[in-house]
N, C-alpha and C positions, 0 to 999 in steps of 0.2 A: 504494500500500500504506500501511496505517496501523500505526504502531508506538507502543506505550505503554511508557514506560520508568519503572520505579520506582527512585527513588534515596533514599539516606539520608545525612544529614549526621552524621559521626562525629568524635569528638575525635582529635587526633593522639596515638596510643596511646603513643608513646615519651615524651610530655611528662606523662602522667598520674602522679599520686602518690597514695598511700593514707594516710589519717589513721587510725592504729591506735587512737587514743583514741575518736574519734567513729565509727570503722568506716565511713567514707565516702570516696569518691574526691574528690580535690581537683581541681576543674575550673577554678578561677580562673586566668586567664592562659593556658589551654590553647587552642591554635588548633583550629578546626573545618575540615573539608574534606569533599568528596564521597567516600563510601566508594570505595576504589580499584577494586574489582570493578565497582561501579555505573558508574564513569567509563568503563570498557571497554564496558559494555552500551550506554551513551549514545553513545559514539563509533561503535559498529557501527550503531546505528539511524540516526544522521545520515548515515553513508556509504551505507547501504542505501537511504535515502530519495532520495539523489541519483541512484542507479542506477535506481530503480524508480518515480520520480515519486510520492513519498508524503508523509506527514505524520508528525511525531514529537511526541507529547504526553508531557511529563515530569510525574511525579506523586510527591509525598512526603507523609508524615504526620509532623508535628513541630511544635515550638514556633515562635514568630514568627521567631526568627533563622534558621530553616531556609529562609526566603525567599532568603537569600544563595546557598544551593546551587541553588535553582531558577533564580535570575537567572544564575548561572554556566552552568547547563545551557542556558538560552536563548541565552546568548552563544556557546556551543559549537555551536549549530545547531538546537536544538529549536524547534518552532514555537509551542507553547502550554504553559503551566504550570498545574498544579492543586495547590493546597495544602490538605490536610486539616488544619484548624486549629480546635480546639475543646477546652475543658477536659474535655469528656466522653471524649476520647481519652487523657487522661493516665493513666499506669500500665498501659497495654495490654501484655499479653504477646504472644508470637508469634501465637497463635490469634486474639486480639482484633484485632491489627494486620492479620492476613491478611483478617479479615472486612471491616474498613474499606476496605482497598485493593481487594478484589474487588468490593465494591459500587460504589466509585468507577469502577473499570475497566468494569463493566457499563454504566455511563452513556456510555461511549465506543464502545459497540458500534455498527456492526461494526468490528472491528479484526482485523489479521492476525497480529500477534505482540506478546507482552508480554515485556519483557526486564528483568532485574535482575541484581545481582551474585551470584556463587556463595555468598557469605556476607558479613556485615559484620565488619570487623576488630575491632570493639569487643566484640560478643557472640559471634561465631563460631558461630551456631546453624545457619545454612543451611536453616532451616525455611520462611521466608516464601515463597520461590518455589514449592516443591511444594504448600504449603497453599493459596496463592492459586489455583494451577492446579486443584486439587481443587474448591475452592469455585466456580470458574468453569465447571467441567465440561469442561476442555480437557486435552490431553496436555502433558507437559513433559519437558525434558531438562536435566540438571544438568551444570555444568562444561563448557560448549561451547567448543571450540577452532576450529571451522570450521562455517559455515552456508551451505548452497547450496539455492536454491529450484529446484523443477522448472519446466520450461517452461510448464506449465499453471498454475502457482502455486496448486495445490490441495494440494501436499505439500511437505515440506522435508526435506533430508538433513542431519543434524547430527552432526558428530564431537565426541565428548566424552572427557574424561579419566576413567580409572578408576585404582585403586590399583596396577594391574599392567599397564596398557597403555591402549588406546583402544577405544571402541565407535562404530559408525556406526548411528544410529537414524533410522528413517523415521517421520515424524509427519504427521498431517493438520493443516491450518490451520483455525482459529487454534491457536497453540501458545505455551506459555511456555518461555523459555530463560533459564537462569542462566549468566552469562559467567564463564569461567575467565580467568586472567591472560593467557594467550596467544591469546585470541580475536582481539585487535587491539591495536595500540599506541594508548594513549589520547591524545587531543588536548586542548589548552588553548585558552581563548578568546583571540581577537585583539582588539586595540583597537577595530577596526571592529565585531567581534562584540559587544563590551560595549556600544557605542553602539546597535547594532541591537536588543539585548535590551530596552532601555528602552521600545521601542515595541510589543513583542510582548505578547499577552494573558497576564495572570497573574490567576488566580481563586482565591479562598478558598472552600472548601466546608466546611460545618459538619456535625456528626453528624446533626442532624435532617433535613438534606437527603438523607442516604443512607438513613435508615430512621426510622420512628416509634418503634422500640424501641431507644433509645440505651443501654440497659443491657447490650447485647451488646458494648460497647466499654469501655475503661478498666479500672479495678480490678474493677468488677462483672462485666464480661464475660471476665475473665481466669481461667482454671482453675488457673494456677500462681502461686505466691507465694514470695517470698524472705524468710526469717526474718532473716538477717543476712549480711554479707559479711566476709571476713577475708583478710588478706594472706598469701601463701605465698612471698614473695620470699626467695630463697636467698642467704645471705651466703657469698661465695667467699673462699678463703684468699689468692688473688692473690700467690702465692709464686713468685718468679723463681729458678730453679735456676742457680747459677753454678759455675764450676770452671775449672781451668787448660786443659783440653782438651775437645773435643766428646765424646770417649769418656767422660771423667769425669762430665760433665753427664748423659749418657745413663744411666750406671751409677747415679748418685744418684737419678735419676727412677725408674728401675725398682725400686730398693730401697725407695723411698718408697711406690710403688704396691703392692709386695708386703706391706708393713706394713699397708696398708689392705685386704688380702685378695685381691689379684690372684693367680691360679693356685691359690688355696687355698680361701678361703671364699666367694667371690662366686657361683660356680655353685650351690653348695648353698643359699645364702640366696635367690638369685633364683628358683630352680626349686622352692622349697617348694610342694608340691602338696596338694590336698585329695583324700583317698582316699574314694571312695563306698562305703558299706556294702553287703554282699551283698544285704540287703533292708531297706527302710525301713518302719517301722510308722506309718502316717499315719492320723490320726483326724479331722483337720480337713477342711473342704470347700473350701478355697481351692486355687488352682493358680498356680504361679509359672512363667511361660513364658519360654523363651530362643529367639531366632531363630537358626538355624544358617546359616552361610555356607560355600558350597562353591566352591573355586577350583581350576582345573586338575585336577579329579577328586579333590580332597582336601578334607577339612574344614579350614577355616582355624583357626589356633590360637586366635584370639580367641573362637571358639565354646566351646572348652574353658574359657577364662577365665570366660565367662558362666555356664557350668555349675558351675564351682568356687565362684563367689560365690553362685550360685543354691542350691547345696547348703547353704551356711551360712545364708542368709536364709530359705529354705523351712523349715529346721529351727526357726528362731525362731518362725515363724507356723504350724507344724505343717501345712505344705501340700505338695502333690504338686509335684515338679519335672518340667516338660515341656520338650521340645525341638520346634521346628517346622521342617520342611523344606518348601520351596516349589519346585514345578517337576517336570516329568517327569525320570526318571532319577536321582532322589535317594533312592529307597527303599533302595538298597544301603548307605546310611550310617546307617540307623536303629539297627542293633545297636551300632555304634561309639558313638553318642550314649547309648545305654542303658548301655554299659560305662563311660562317663564320667559317669554319675550321673542320667541322665534316667529317671524312672519311667514316663513315657509319651511317645511320639513321635507327633506329628501330621504326616502326609504330605499336603500339599495338592497335588492333581493336576487338571489340565485341559489340553486340547489347546492352549489359548491361552497356557499357561505354558511351552510348549516352548522359547520364546525369551524373554529378559528383556523385560518391559514394566513401567514404573513404575506405570501406572494399573491394569494387570491384576493385578500382584502386590499392590498396595494393596487393591484390591477383594476379592481372594481372602482376604487376611489379615483384613480388616475383617469379612467375612461369617463367618469362622471364629471370631473373637472374639465376635461377637454370638450365635453358637450355643452356645459353651462357657463364656463369662463368666469369664475368668481374673482373678486378683487383680492381677497385674502382667505386662507384656510388655517384655522388654529385648532390644535388638538391637545388633549391632556398629556403632560409629560409623566406618564405612568408607564408601567410595564407594557401596557396595551399600546398607547400612542407612540412611545419611543421605539417600538418594535417594527411596525409596518409603515409608518409615515415616511421615514427616510428612504424607503424603496420607492415611494411616490416621487420624492424629490429627484432621485436618480433616473427614474423612468422618464420624467418630463423635463429633466435638465434644470431643475429649480434650485435656487438658493434656499437654505433652511436654517433656522436657529432653534436649538433644542434647549429645554429646561429654563425657559425665560421666567423672570420674576415680575415682569411688567411689560405693557405695550402702550405705545403712544403714536400719535400721527403728527408729522411735522408740517411745516408750511407748504412743502411740495406734495402733500397728501401721500407721503410714503409711510409705511408702517415701521416704526422704530421699535426694535425688539431688544429688551434689556436682558442681557445674558451674564450670569455670574460665572466666574472661573477661579481656578487655583484655590479650591476649597471654600469659595464664597468670599474671598478677601477683596476681590475687585469685581466691578461690573463694566461690561462693554456694551454700548449702544450699537446694534448691528442693523444695517440696511441692506436689502436685497435689490438687485437690478432686474430680477426676473419677475414675471407675474404668472399665477397669483403669488402673493407673499405667503410664506409657509413657516409656521412656528409651532412648537409645543410649549405648554405653560405649566409650570410647577404648581401642584395643588396647594391651596391655602394662601395664595398670594393676592387674589383679586376679590372684589366685592361680589356677592351672589345676587342673582336676580331672584326676586320673590315671585310667588305664584299669583297670577291674576286670572281667575276662572272666567272672567267676562271676555277674554280675548278669543278671537277667531283667526284662523290662518289657513294656508293652503298646504295640502299634502301631495307630494309628487312621488310616484313609484318609479324606480329606475331598475331596469333589467339589463345589466351589462353582459357582454359576451366574454365568457371565461373558459380557459383551458383547464384541464385537470390539474389541481394544485400539485406543486412539487413537494410541499410539506403540509401536514395537517395534524391538528391536535387530536390524539386518540383518547386521552383521558385527562380529566382535570380534577385536582384535589384541592378543596378549600380547607384551610386551617381555621377551625372555629375559635381558636384562642388568639388568632391574629386580627386585631382590630385596626388594620391599616387605614381604612377609610376614616376612622375616628381620629387618627393622627393628622390627617390632612387639614382639618379646620379647628382643631382643639384650642380652646383658650388656655387651658392648663394641661401640662403633660408631666407625668411622674416617671423618672427613669431609674431602672434597677441596675446598679453596678455590682462588680464582683465583691465589694465590701459588705453586701448583705449576708454573705456567708454560705448560702446554699439555696437550692430550689424550694426547700421546705419553708423558707422564710418569705417567699414571695406573696403568700396569702396575706401576711400582715401589711405589706406594702399595698396590696390590692384594696384592702379596706380603707386605707388612707386616700387612695386615688378615687375610690367610689364616692367618698365624702365630697371631693372637689369636682365630681363629674368629669374626671380626667382619665384618658387612656394611658396604659402603661407603655413604656419604651424600654430599650435595653442597650447595653454596651456590647461591643464585639465579643469580649471575653465571655460574657453571660450567654451569648448566643452560641459561641463555639462549644461551650460546656453543655449546650442543649437544655439550659434551664428555661429558655423562652424561645419562641419562634424567630427565625432569621428575619422575617418580614418586619419585625419590630426594632431591628438594629438601626441606631442612629450614628452617623459619622461619614467619613470620607468614602468608605466602601459600603455604606448603608444608605440611609435616607437623610434628607435635609428637611427640617420642619421650622415653622415660625410661630410658636405659641406666644401668648402674652407672658406666661409664667412657666418656667421649666424647673422642676425639682430634681436635683441630682442626688440620689441616695447611695452612698458607698461608691461613688464614681471618682476615679482618680483624676480625670481631667486631661487626659492625653490629647495632643493636637488633633489626631485623626478622629477623635470623637467630637471634640468641641466645634469643629467646622460644620457639623451637622445642625448645630443650634445657634450659630452666629447671629441669626436674625430674630432670636427670642428677645422680647422686651426686657424681661428680668430672669436671671438665673440664680437659684437658691441652692446652696451646696451643704450637705451634711456628711462629714467625714471625720473619722477619729484621728487621722494623721494631719497634724497642723501644717506640715510641709507639702501636703498634696497639691499638685498643679491646679486642681479645680479652684482653689482659693485665690488664684491669680487671674481667674477667668469667670468669676461669678460677681453678682451684685451684692448678695448677702450670704454669709456663711455661718454655720455653727460647728465648732470643733467638738466632736463627741461621737460615741458609738451610735449609729442610727437606731439600734435596738433600744437604746435608752432614751433617745431624743424623740423618736417617732410617737410613742404613746402620749407624751406631753404635747407634742405638736398637734396630734389628732384631737386631743381634748380641747385645746385652745381654738382650733379651727372649727370644731363642732359648736362651741359656745359663740364664736363670732358669727357663724352662719345663722344661728338662731337669734342673733341680735342681742346677746347677753354680755358681749365683751365691752 
C-alpha cells in the first residue's frame, strides 16, 4: 500500500508574541515543529506500512527551513520526501495551497491513502484536507480516531469524531483522512532513524513542475486576502481571594461575581436576540444564505445565530435571507427557520443524502449555489460544517474563511470575515475576491434570532443530480453524556481538571454546575484518562468557547488549555497549588483543595441564587 502524508511545519504557538505597533507576529527565536495532528497522521502511515508492506511518501509546501520537518519525518519512518519549494508558492491561501498539494499528490498516483492533520494549530482552518480530496476527486473523512481496511483492500472503515459522538464511515480507496488527536500516539525519531534519514530520497519540486500556469499559486492564485491583523489578548485581573476561612473566601467570591452580574444581568445580556419582522420589504436581488444544522431531531442553536446575524447583514445589503436544509427528513424544520427570520428555505433532497456523505453533501450544495447564485453562504463551524463546506469551496474555486468569530460588511459591500488564529491570540479580517462569499462561524459568537410565529416564507425543493457517494456514514453514535451543544451558548461553564482526583468525584462537580445551569467541560488530561467524553475537551486540540463565566476546578492552566477560553469574560480558578499557571490567567482565584472549597462555594451560590446573600 502507498501512503502520502502531508505535513506542515508550524511555530510553537505558546512562544508567539504580537507586535501591536507593527501589527505582526514576532517569530524571532520561536521554535518550529511538525504540526501535532500531522505527526499523528505520519505515525499511522508508518505503522500501517509495516503491517501492509507499503511505502510512505511525506510531502510539504514551505520555505527552505521546512526541510527540517521533512528530515524528521524521514527519521520517523517515511521512505521519501517531497518539498514544494518555490517563490511562486509564497502567500498561498488554503485554496492555492490545496491546488499545489493535489497536483503534487497526483504525480504519486497510484496511491491508497492520503493523510494529514485535522487542522494546523497555527491557522486552525481545517480546510486543506477536504479541499485536496475534492481536487483529487476522492472521498475523505475528517477527524479519524480509528482506521480499518477491509480484507479486499478496496474499502476502508473509518471512525471519526463529531461534536456529539462518533461516526463510522465506509469509503472507497483511495481516500483522504485527516487525523484526530486520538488516532494514534505519535512517535519521535530515534538516533538510528536520524542517521537513516540522511540516506533517504529528498526532492525539491518547483511550481513549474506541477503546472505551466503558476498563477494558480501564491498571492495571484489566492481568492482570500488579509487586510491587517490585530491582537485580542485579554488582560486578566489575577486577583487571589483571601480570608480567615474557606467559607469567607467563598462568600467574597460570590459577592464579587454578583457585582459583575451573576444571577442578575448576565442572562439578559447574553441572550439578547434579534427579532425578525413579520414581513421584510426586499428590493435588492442579492441573497444571503445560512446552512442549517440538525442534530438529534432538533435545529442546532448555532443555526439561529447565523440567522440572527444574517438578518442584520441582509438588511444592510437589502437582500433576501435564506436558510438551506440538506438531506431527507429535514422538511419539517422549514417553518421553524422561517419563524427565525428566513424569507426562503431551500430543501435539498436526494436518495443519496439519506445518510451523511461529505462528497455528496458538497456536490449537492455546490450545484444549488451554481443554480441560484447567492451573495454569501455561511455555515456553522462545527464538525458538520467544517467537514463538507471546504469541498464546496474547492469545487467552485471559492475563497473560504473557517471558524470566524464575527462578520461585517464594508463600504464596498464585501463580507469581512473575522478569523482568529494562533490559539485565538490574534484576529485577521479576511476578504474574498470570489462570489459567493463563503465562511463558517464558530458557535456562541453571534446574537440569535428569536422565533416569530407570524412570519411566512417560501419553501423551495431542490433535487440535485448526484453520483454514488465515495464515502458514506454507516453508523452514528451519540454520547448522551456529551452536552456539546450546551457549551456553544452557555453563560457559565464549569471545567473539570485533573486536580479533582478521579472520575468518582465528578458527580460533586456536576451538582455545582447544575446549580448554575452550567454544562461541564474538561481538560485534555481528564479526557485522555476517559473520565469524561472527548467532545467536552477545551483547548488548542479541543474546543474554543466564550462563556461569561468559566470555573476552572483543579485545572493547572497550561497554555494549550487556556487558549480555548481566551474569550471568556471572567475566569475563576480553584487550585491547591499556589504556583499553578491558572492563577496567572484567571480573574479571581482561591488557593485551596477544590474538595474543601466546593461545598462552601455551592452553599454561598445557592443562598445568592435564592436572594439571601
